[in-house]
C-alpha positions as CSV (number, residue, x, y, z in Angstrom):
1,K,110.4,102.5,98.1
2,A,108.9,105.1,95.9
3,R,109.2,107.7,98.6
4,Y,112.9,106.9,99.0
5,L,113.5,107.1,95.3
6,L,111.7,110.5,95.1
7,G,113.9,111.8,97.9
8,D,117.0,110.5,96.1
9,A,115.8,112.2,92.9
10,Y,115.4,115.5,94.7
11,E,118.7,115.2,96.5
12,T,120.7,114.3,93.4
13,G,118.8,116.3,90.8
14,H,118.3,113.2,88.6
15,G,115.4,113.9,86.3
16,I,114.1,116.7,88.5
17,A,115.4,120.0,89.9
18,R,117.6,119.5,92.9
19,D,115.7,120.5,96.1
20,C,117.2,119.4,99.5
21,E,114.1,120.4,101.4
22,R,111.9,118.2,99.4
23,A,114.5,115.4,99.5
24,L,114.4,115.4,103.3
25,F,110.6,115.5,103.3
26,W,110.4,112.4,101.1
27,Y,113.3,110.6,102.9
28,K,111.5,111.2,106.2
29,K,108.2,110.0,104.8
30,A,109.9,106.8,103.6
31,A,111.7,106.3,106.9
32,E,108.5,106.8,108.9
33,N,107.1,104.0,106.8
34,G,109.9,101.6,107.7
35,E,112.2,102.1,104.6
36,I,115.7,101.2,105.9
37,M,117.5,102.9,103.0
38,A,115.8,106.2,103.8
39,M,116.8,105.9,107.5
40,D,120.4,105.2,106.6
41,R,120.4,108.1,104.2
42,L,118.9,110.5,106.8
43,S,121.6,109.3,109.2
44,K,124.3,110.1,106.7
45,I,122.8,113.5,105.8
46,Y,122.6,114.6,109.4
47,G,125.8,113.0,110.4
48,T,127.9,114.7,107.7
49,G,126.0,117.8,106.8
50,L,125.0,116.8,103.3
51,C,122.1,118.3,101.4
52,D,122.6,121.8,102.9
53,Q,122.0,120.5,106.4
54,A,124.1,121.5,109.5
55,E,125.6,118.4,111.1
56,N,123.3,117.1,113.7
57,P,124.7,114.0,115.5
58,E,121.6,113.4,117.6
59,E,119.3,113.3,114.6
60,S,121.9,111.1,112.8
61,M,122.0,108.6,115.7
62,K,118.2,108.6,115.9
63,W,117.9,107.3,112.4
64,L,120.9,105.0,112.7
65,K,119.4,103.3,115.7
66,K,116.0,102.9,114.0
67,S,117.5,101.3,111.0
68,G,119.7,99.1,113.1
69,A,116.7,97.9,115.1
70,I,114.9,96.9,112.0
71,K,117.9,95.2,110.5
72,R,118.4,93.2,113.7
73,D,114.7,92.1,113.6
74,I,115.1,91.0,110.0
75,L,118.3,89.0,110.8
76,K,116.7,87.4,113.8
77,H,113.6,86.4,111.8
78,S,115.6,85.0,108.9
79,A,117.8,83.0,111.4
80,Q,114.7,81.5,113.0
81,K,113.5,80.3,109.6
82,K,116.6,78.1,109.1
């Protein structure tokens, strides 16, 4: 979660100079380590052109699908516990 929070700090400029390039770097590191919030954020950034990025629907869908797959696995696992 620390990588996601660092990405958020760089994106928003909270407590640190705003730097979208570094924000994306840390969001990607977090997402590659399974952080769902980072995957969702990357999907939104690429889907809407936030953080100085050109809209990239393919990249947006890539991250959305990855986060969706993990969410389905979590729901499936929690349903099996009941």
